[in-house]
SEPA-578776 format. One record per residue (C-alpha): z, x, y; residue number from 1. Coordinates in steps of 0.001 Angstrom, whole numbers, plus 500000, padded with zeros to 6 digits. Each point is the difference from the previous one (the first is absolute). Layout:
// SEPA-578776
((Z,X,Y),NUM);
...
END
This chain:
// SEPA-578776
((878939,566774,099817),1);
((499026,498607,503464),2);
((497525,502517,500595),3);
((498468,498478,496876),4);
((499804,496062,500882),5);
((496724,498040,500701),6);
((499366,499754,503501),7);
((501116,496218,499784),8);
((503641,501033,499043),9);
((499991,502176,503230),10);
((501759,497851,503132),11);
((500957,497094,500458),12);
((497172,496663,501567),13);
((500658,496899,501711),14);
((497398,497938,502330),15);
((498646,501365,503252),16);
((499774,496540,501626),17);
((500741,496429,498859),18);
((497738,498084,498175),19);
((499751,496628,498212),20);
((498225,496902,498370),21);
((501006,496131,498947),22);
((498734,499108,496738),23);
((501456,497110,496824),24);
((502882,500781,498198),25);
((498909,500084,496555),26);
((503064,497741,498716),27);
((500738,497973,502965),28);
((496537,499890,501266),29);
((501425,500007,503298),30);
((498763,501962,503609),31);
((501843,502868,500241),32);
((499311,502339,502545),33);
((500795,503773,498851),34);
((500280,503365,502254),35);
((500572,503581,499371),36);
((502052,501965,502521),37);
((500323,503973,500109),38);
((503622,500996,498997),39);
((502158,503201,500668),40);
((499767,502769,496999),41);
((502543,499220,496867),42);
((500479,495944,501309),43);
((497765,499525,496340),44);
((497794,496884,499601),45);
((501797,496909,501620),46);
((499042,495952,499993),47);
((500912,497704,503106),48);
((500680,496942,499874),49);
((499221,498679,503124),50);
((500496,496760,499760),51);
((503540,500327,498561),52);
((500690,503312,502291),53);
((500783,501589,496607),54);
((499284,504079,498755),55);
((499529,500577,496514),56);
((499401,503591,498318),57);
((497018,500388,497351),58);
((502221,501122,497555),59);
((500077,499610,496394),60);
((503804,498451,499783),61);
((499326,497465,502562),62);
((496887,498299,497672),63);
((501391,497095,499427),64);
((497382,498176,497393),65);
((496422,501128,498830),66);
((498995,496804,498189),67);
((496369,500004,501322),68);
((500123,502405,502681),69);
((503015,502635,500942),70);
((502538,498391,502888),71);
((502637,501811,501105),72);
((502963,497814,502491),73);
((503236,501600,502581),74);
((502944,500005,497699),75);
((502507,498425,503367),76);
((496740,497665,500394),77);
((498320,498860,496049),78);
((498285,497259,502027),79);
((497818,503091,501934),80);
((497194,500409,496895),81);
((496379,501848,500954),82);
((498450,499376,496845),83);
((496694,501334,498925),84);
((500557,503178,501640),85);
((498049,502648,496916),86);
((496800,499938,502038),87);
((500789,500957,503231),88);
((502636,502519,498339),89);
((497622,501612,498137),90);
((497386,500113,503128),91);
((502766,501844,501525),92);
((500855,502086,497273),93);
((495724,501151,499794),94);
((500355,500447,503392),95);
((502815,502232,499810),96);
((502259,498325,502611),97);
((503508,500638,499782),98);
((501144,498279,503334),99);
((498693,496293,500670),100);
((501635,497447,501068),101);
((497921,496540,498208),102);
((501536,496538,502049),103);
((498235,496438,498843),104);
((501218,496542,500879),105);
((500272,498063,496969),106);
((501340,500439,496092),107);
((497374,502855,498545),108);
((497384,502687,501187),109);
((496461,498407,501143),110);
((497296,500290,496252),111);
((497077,500092,502212),112);
((497537,500843,497121),113);
((502451,500688,497835),114);
((499554,503846,499581),115);
((501394,503396,502326),116);
((496715,500374,501355),117);
((500770,497989,503511),118);
((503604,501467,500196),119);
((497958,503715,499388),120);
((497376,498648,502770),121);
((502590,498793,502538),122);
((501756,503460,499090),123);
((497072,501502,501056),124);
((499698,498547,503030),125);
((503303,500710,501407),126);
((499849,503589,498604),127);
((502691,502625,498723),128);
((502271,502066,501624),129);
((502265,503097,498553),130);
((503257,500763,501183),131);
((501791,503502,500238),132);
((502153,498076,496743),133);
((499339,501961,496651),134);
((499336,497420,497392),135);
((502134,499963,496725),136);
((499319,498168,496369),137);
((501807,499179,497251),138);
((499331,502338,496724),139);
((500683,497696,496434),140);
((501661,503251,498124),141);
((500509,498197,496850),142);
((498088,496450,498150),143);
((500517,496751,501132),144);
((498883,497255,497883),145);
((500410,496044,500300),146);
((498646,497211,497555),147);
((499450,496723,500196),148);
((500706,497213,496683),149);
((496207,500242,499805),150);
((499499,503467,499210),151);
((498910,500745,503569),152);
((501316,503301,501756),153);
((500134,502315,502738),154);
((500709,503320,500168),155);
((500792,503026,502218),156);
((499610,503521,498746),157);
((500931,503412,501854),158);
((496241,501905,501755),159);
((499115,503545,499169),160);
((498094,499372,503015),161);
((501050,498750,503633),162);
((498423,496575,499752),163);
((500236,496605,499241),164);
((497730,499766,496471),165);
((499289,496342,498124),166);
((499035,498161,497065),167);
((499892,496448,499496),168);
((498383,497341,497601),169);
((499924,496264,500327),170);
((498795,497921,497065),171);
((499018,496138,500539),172);
((498985,498932,496714),173);
((497217,497485,499744),174);
((499187,500748,503542),175);
((496511,501617,501912),176);
((503756,502445,501085),177);
((500386,501064,496187),178);
((501497,503456,500129),179);
((499812,502899,502916),180);
((501510,502319,500807),181);
((500178,502634,503102),182);
((500402,503986,500558),183);
((501047,500768,503466),184);
((501572,502930,501704),185);
((501401,497970,503467),186);
((498607,501750,502942),187);
((498790,498086,503245),188);
((496344,500923,499203),189);
((500591,498158,496564),190);
((501620,496940,501253),191);
((497218,499415,502315),192);
((496728,500404,497994),193);
((502142,499004,496124),194);
((502519,497163,500953),195);
((499965,498630,503720),196);
((497508,497615,500025),197);
((500553,498370,496884),198);
((502117,496521,499987),199);
((502231,498101,498023),200);
((498998,497657,497091),201);
((500878,497614,497765),202);
((499030,497206,497386),203);
((498320,496622,500681),204);
((502493,498466,498042),205);
((502904,501108,501555),206);
((499044,498583,503170),207);
((500547,496429,499472),208);
((503863,501337,498797),209);
((500848,502431,503001),210);
((499137,496894,502135),211);
((502183,497664,498624),212);
((502908,502557,500379),213);
((499015,500359,503752),214);
((498212,503635,499280),215);
((496549,501202,501083),216);
((499989,496999,502771),217);
((498257,502519,502105),218);
((497377,501347,497299),219);
((496664,499548,499556),220);
((496373,501830,498950),221);
((500072,501644,503451),222);
((503382,502087,499320),223);
((499931,499807,495905),224);
((498105,500669,497213),225);
((500298,497177,497967),226);
((498837,500080,496000),227);
((499361,497342,497585),228);
((500006,501302,496426),229);
((496501,502513,500519),230);
((499009,498851,502893),231);
((500533,501070,503888),232);
((500167,496792,502031),233);
((499939,502137,503692),234);
((495824,500082,501031),235);
((499916,503462,499939),236);
((501498,500757,498107),237);
((502246,503358,499179),238);
((500044,503169,502318),239);
((500390,502195,497371),240);
((499812,499610,495920),241);
((503237,501191,499527),242);
((501678,497881,503142),243);
((502458,498769,498337),244);
((502067,503221,498668),245);
((499052,501308,503165),246);
((501864,497072,501704),247);
((503093,500974,497719),248);
((500112,503144,500962),249);
((500070,499160,503246),250);
((502523,498140,499586),251);
((502016,502781,498357),252);
((499584,501834,502800),253);
((501610,497535,502660),254);
((502621,498747,497738),255);
((500903,503713,499275),256);
((499560,501052,503737),257);
((503476,498260,500477),258);
((501815,502609,498175),259);
((500171,501511,503598),260);
((497371,503280,499039),261);
((497754,500848,498908),262);
((500576,500702,496480),263);
((498582,503415,497696),264);
((500258,498607,496924),265);
((497567,498470,497596),266);
((499525,497124,499233),267);
((499349,498149,496586),268);
((499732,495942,499414),269);
((498903,497594,498069),270);
((499485,496324,501188),271);
((502529,500219,502910),272);
((500395,498382,502885),273);
((502018,499549,502914),274);
((503272,499232,497741),275);
((499902,502819,498195),276);
((498922,502232,503016),277);
((503309,499429,501847),278);
((502135,500238,496518),279);
((498607,503946,499770),280);
((501253,500589,503631),281);
((503253,498475,499028),282);
((499865,501831,497199),283);
((499449,503694,501431),284);
((501774,499800,502678),285);
((503395,498275,496981),286);
((499442,503550,498594),287);
((502118,502594,500731),288);
((498193,503107,500740),289);
((496581,497957,498696),290);
((498112,501038,503907),291);
((501008,502343,502999),292);
((498616,500226,503633),293);
((497606,502530,500372),294);
((497540,501862,502720),295);
((501204,499188,504222),296);
((503183,500169,501215),297);
((503342,498093,500145),298);
((498875,496016,498665),299);
((500916,498008,503227),300);
((502878,497556,499375),301);
((498174,496794,500899),302);
((497641,500551,496689),303);
((502795,500213,497494),304);
((500382,497076,498087),305);
((503421,499702,498023),306);
((499083,501440,496772),307);
((499114,503116,501960),308);
((503498,501005,501154),309);
END
């Protein structure tokens, strides 16, 4: 099967050099410094709280909160949390980066412009280096589905092609967003051209509620699209007519990257968000025979989640 793998599945990749930025946390409002570092082949994506001296692997089973963003925490130090990881995870996945250390000196990733494009720009500036270690992927063998009480659902299905294909829809009735859907095969090119620059968004009616809850303290029209009924409050308008579904798919890419390796699968979802995306991975790895490792050589021990044993 290896001979038929797309080029992006060939060899594990990391950054050529460290690179960093400074920005505000969307929810905390804190000024946060972020630096991406190269990592050894097989290390996977690791987050590091430099202010606490704690490392947290980017894995689905380390996710502790999915309300408004995806947050991971160290099991041995629950107070060591890093939130809003989905955009940088999406950028790393879209660029084909397997191994990297992401350092931050605060509790969340800087929001920057609300999309993955600034992180992709940093990766481009740092450069990408291929290793001699073959890249493995996770092949979905049986359908897996999760849903919530509102009828929203997320599914993974086997894919006859060695690819990750997605079909996602959202529905925000009585707003400018309305019903949108998007079908996409994830590749470095499709991520860069279709998803990367699409920004996070919210409804104007929710802003005060989030502020009262101590959230979105760093949010502004510079890093989020705000919808007020049938109007866009951002002076520059939208980057794409369907920017909303594109951003939801960007989030999906970042959330499912916490599987720890690329997925060979078909994803189908309706109104799926961070919570269902994480539940889907937990359901996949909880079902015996629902998945297998494929391609490459033996999986590095550091990349194994407990459920993988």
